C-alpha positions as CSV (number, residue, x, y, z in Angstrom):
1,M,-10.3,-1.9,-18.8
2,A,-11.5,-3.1,-15.3
3,E,-8.9,-3.0,-12.5
4,E,-7.8,-6.5,-11.5
5,V,-6.8,-7.2,-7.9
6,L,-6.0,-10.8,-6.9
7,L,-4.9,-12.1,-3.5
8,F,-3.3,-15.5,-2.9
9,G,-3.6,-16.4,0.8
10,L,-4.4,-18.8,3.5
11,W,-7.5,-18.4,5.7
12,A,-5.6,-19.2,8.9
13,S,-2.6,-17.0,8.2
14,P,-2.4,-13.7,10.2
15,F,-0.1,-12.4,7.4
16,S,-2.7,-13.1,4.7
17,R,-5.4,-11.6,6.9
18,R,-3.3,-8.4,7.2
19,V,-3.7,-7.8,3.5
20,E,-7.4,-8.6,3.5
21,M,-8.0,-6.1,6.4
22,A,-6.2,-3.4,4.4
23,L,-8.2,-4.1,1.3
24,K,-11.5,-4.1,3.1
25,L,-10.6,-0.9,5.1
26,K,-9.9,0.8,1.8
27,G,-13.0,-0.6,0.2
28,I,-11.1,-2.4,-2.6
29,Q,-12.8,-5.2,-4.5
30,Y,-10.6,-8.2,-5.0
31,K,-10.6,-11.9,-5.9
32,Y,-9.3,-14.3,-3.3
33,F,-7.5,-17.6,-4.0
34,E,-7.0,-20.0,-1.1
35,E,-3.7,-21.8,-1.1
36,D,-2.7,-25.2,0.2
37,I,0.7,-24.5,1.8
38,T,1.6,-28.2,1.5
39,N,0.8,-28.2,-2.2
40,K,1.4,-24.7,-3.5
41,S,-0.2,-23.8,-6.8
42,P,1.9,-23.1,-9.9
43,T,0.3,-19.7,-10.0
44,L,1.6,-18.8,-6.5
45,L,5.1,-20.1,-7.3
46,K,5.1,-18.1,-10.5
47,H,4.1,-14.9,-8.7
48,N,6.5,-15.4,-5.7
49,P,9.4,-17.5,-7.0
50,I,11.8,-16.1,-4.4
51,H,10.1,-17.0,-1.1
52,K,7.3,-19.2,-2.5
53,K,5.0,-18.0,0.3
54,I,1.6,-16.3,0.8
55,P,0.4,-13.6,0.8
56,V,0.8,-12.4,-2.7
57,L,-1.2,-9.5,-4.1
58,V,-1.4,-9.2,-7.9
59,H,-2.6,-5.8,-9.2
60,N,-3.2,-5.7,-12.9
61,G,-0.9,-8.5,-13.5
62,K,1.9,-7.2,-11.3
63,P,2.7,-9.3,-8.2
64,I,3.7,-7.9,-4.8
65,A,5.0,-10.2,-2.0
66,E,5.5,-9.9,1.8
67,S,2.6,-8.6,3.9
68,Q,4.2,-5.3,5.1
69,V,5.3,-4.5,1.6
70,I,1.8,-5.2,0.3
71,L,0.3,-3.0,3.0
72,E,2.4,-0.1,1.9
73,Y,1.6,-0.7,-1.7
74,I,-2.1,-0.7,-1.0
75,D,-1.8,2.6,0.9
76,E,0.2,4.3,-1.8
77,T,-2.0,3.0,-4.6
78,W,-5.6,3.6,-3.4
79,E,-7.2,6.4,-1.5
80,G,-9.7,6.0,1.3
81,H,-8.8,4.8,4.8
82,P,-5.2,5.9,5.4
83,I,-3.0,3.0,6.7
84,L,0.3,4.9,7.2
85,P,0.6,8.3,8.7
86,K,1.2,11.3,6.5
87,D,3.8,12.9,8.8
88,P,7.3,11.6,7.9
89,Y,8.3,11.0,11.5
90,E,5.1,9.2,12.5
91,R,5.4,7.2,9.3
92,A,8.9,6.1,10.2
93,N,7.8,5.3,13.7
94,A,5.0,3.1,12.4
95,R,7.4,1.2,10.2
96,F,9.8,0.7,13.2
97,W,7.1,-0.8,15.4
98,A,5.7,-3.0,12.6
99,K,9.2,-4.3,12.0
100,F,9.7,-4.8,15.7
101,I,6.6,-7.0,15.8
102,D,7.8,-9.3,13.0
103,E,11.4,-9.4,14.0
104,K,11.3,-9.4,17.8
105,Y,7.8,-10.3,18.9
106,L,7.3,-13.3,16.6
107,P,10.5,-15.1,17.4
108,G,10.0,-14.4,21.1
109,I,6.5,-15.7,21.2
110,R,7.5,-18.8,19.3
111,N,10.2,-19.5,21.8
112,A,7.9,-18.9,24.8
113,L,5.2,-21.2,23.4
114,S,7.4,-24.1,22.3
115,A,10.5,-24.0,24.6
116,E,11.3,-27.1,26.6
117,E,10.8,-27.1,30.3
118,K,14.3,-25.9,31.2
119,Q,14.2,-23.0,28.8
120,H,10.5,-22.2,29.2
121,E,10.8,-19.7,32.1
122,N,13.4,-17.6,30.5
123,A,11.6,-17.7,27.1
124,V,8.4,-16.5,28.7
125,K,10.3,-13.7,30.5
126,E,11.9,-12.5,27.3
127,A,8.5,-12.6,25.4
128,C,7.0,-10.5,28.2
129,E,9.7,-8.0,27.9
130,V,8.8,-7.6,24.2
131,L,5.1,-7.2,25.1
132,K,6.1,-4.5,27.6
133,H,7.6,-2.4,24.9
134,L,4.3,-2.6,23.0
135,E,2.4,-1.9,26.1
136,N,4.4,1.3,26.5
137,E,4.0,2.2,22.9
138,I,0.2,1.9,22.8
139,G,0.0,4.0,26.0
140,E,-3.4,5.8,26.3
141,K,-4.1,5.7,22.5
142,K,-7.1,3.8,21.2
143,Y,-5.1,2.2,18.4
144,F,-1.4,2.2,17.7
145,G,-2.4,4.5,14.8
146,G,-4.2,6.9,17.1
147,E,-8.0,7.2,16.7
148,A,-8.1,5.1,13.6
149,I,-6.7,1.7,12.7
150,G,-3.3,2.0,11.0
151,F,-0.3,0.1,9.8
152,V,0.9,-1.1,13.2
153,D,-2.6,-2.2,14.3
154,I,-2.9,-4.3,11.1
155,V,0.5,-5.9,11.6
156,A,-0.3,-6.5,15.3
157,N,-3.4,-8.6,14.4
158,I,-1.1,-11.5,15.3
159,I,-1.2,-10.2,18.9
160,G,-4.8,-9.0,19.0
161,F,-6.4,-12.3,17.8
162,W,-3.8,-15.0,17.2
163,L,-1.9,-14.8,20.4
164,G,-4.9,-15.7,22.6
165,I,-5.5,-18.8,20.4
166,T,-1.8,-20.0,20.6
167,E,-1.9,-19.4,24.3
168,E,-4.9,-21.7,24.6
169,I,-3.2,-24.3,22.6
170,S,0.1,-24.2,24.4
171,G,-1.2,-23.7,27.9
172,T,1.1,-20.7,28.4
173,K,-0.5,-17.3,29.2
174,L,1.5,-14.3,28.3
175,L,-0.9,-11.4,27.6
176,T,-2.5,-10.9,31.0
177,R,-4.7,-8.0,31.8
178,E,-3.0,-7.5,35.1
179,E,0.5,-7.1,33.5
180,F,-0.5,-5.6,30.2
181,P,-3.8,-3.7,30.7
182,K,-3.3,-1.2,27.9
183,L,-2.3,-3.8,25.3
184,S,-5.2,-6.0,26.5
185,N,-7.7,-3.2,26.1
186,W,-6.3,-2.5,22.6
187,A,-6.7,-6.1,21.6
188,D,-10.4,-6.0,22.8
189,V,-11.1,-2.9,20.8
190,F,-9.2,-4.0,17.7
191,V,-10.9,-7.4,17.3
192,S,-14.3,-5.9,17.7
193,S,-13.7,-3.0,15.3
194,S,-15.7,-2.7,12.1
195,G,-13.6,-3.9,9.2
196,I,-11.6,-6.2,11.5
197,K,-14.1,-8.5,13.3
198,E,-15.8,-9.7,10.1
199,N,-12.4,-10.5,8.6
200,L,-11.2,-12.8,11.4
201,P,-11.3,-16.6,11.0
202,P,-13.7,-18.6,13.1
203,R,-12.0,-19.2,16.5
204,D,-12.9,-22.8,16.9
205,K,-11.9,-23.7,13.4
206,L,-8.6,-21.9,13.8
207,I,-7.8,-23.6,17.1
208,A,-8.5,-27.0,15.6
209,Y,-6.3,-26.1,12.6
210,L,-3.4,-24.8,14.7
211,R,-3.5,-27.8,17.0
212,T,-2.7,-30.1,14.2
213,R,0.2,-27.9,13.2
214,L,1.6,-26.7,16.5
215,G,0.5,-29.3,19.0
216,T,0.6,-28.5,22.7
217,R,3.2,-28.3,25.4
218,S,1.3,-30.7,27.6
219,T,1.6,-33.5,25.0
220,D,5.2,-32.5,24.0
221,A,3.9,-32.1,20.5
222,S,5.7,-28.8,20.1
223,K,9.2,-30.2,20.6
C-alpha cells in the first residue's frame, strides 16, 4: 500500500511553510490542500478539532497538528536531511530556541508593528532585545543548525522572510544590518538556500495579501 502524506495549509502562512520546507528537505512526496481560513473545510476541522488551525499533516490517515510538533514527527518518521540534532543537549537547545521564537519573538514583533504611538517606542525596544538574543545565538554559525539547515532555522523562517515584509507594510524597521549583522547575514543565506527559496511565497503577492489583513501604521489600520 502506497504511503499517503497530506498537508492542509495556507500559502501565506509561515507556519504552513515550515512543514513544506521540512517535507521538501527530506524529499517526501505529499499532497497539498489549500485552506481558506475564513471558511475552513470540514476535513480540516475533522483533523484538527481542538485548535481548528493550519497546518495539519495527515500521514496514512493519522493527523498531526501544530507546526513544531509536525517538524519533530517528520524528522522521527523519515530519514534523509536531519532536522533536529542527534546530540541530546543540542537537541534540547534547538527546542528551546524554537520555543523562544514562537513564545517571545512573535508576541514582541506583533506589539512592535502594531502598537499605538505612545507604546510604539517601548514595543520596538523590547522586540529588538528579543532579536539580540537570536543575534547572539547564531554567532558565527552559517545556520542556527550549524552547517546545515535545522529545526531552529525552519522555525525562524518567520524572521528570515516574513519579518522584512511586515516591516515594509508597517513602516517600522527592526532587523537592521547595523544592529544585527549576524542575524541579517543568516537571513540572506537562509532565504537563498536550496530547498528554501523555491518554497517561499511570491513577495509582491504576500505583501498585497498581508496588507489586507494587517493594514499599516500610517493609515491606523493596525489599531
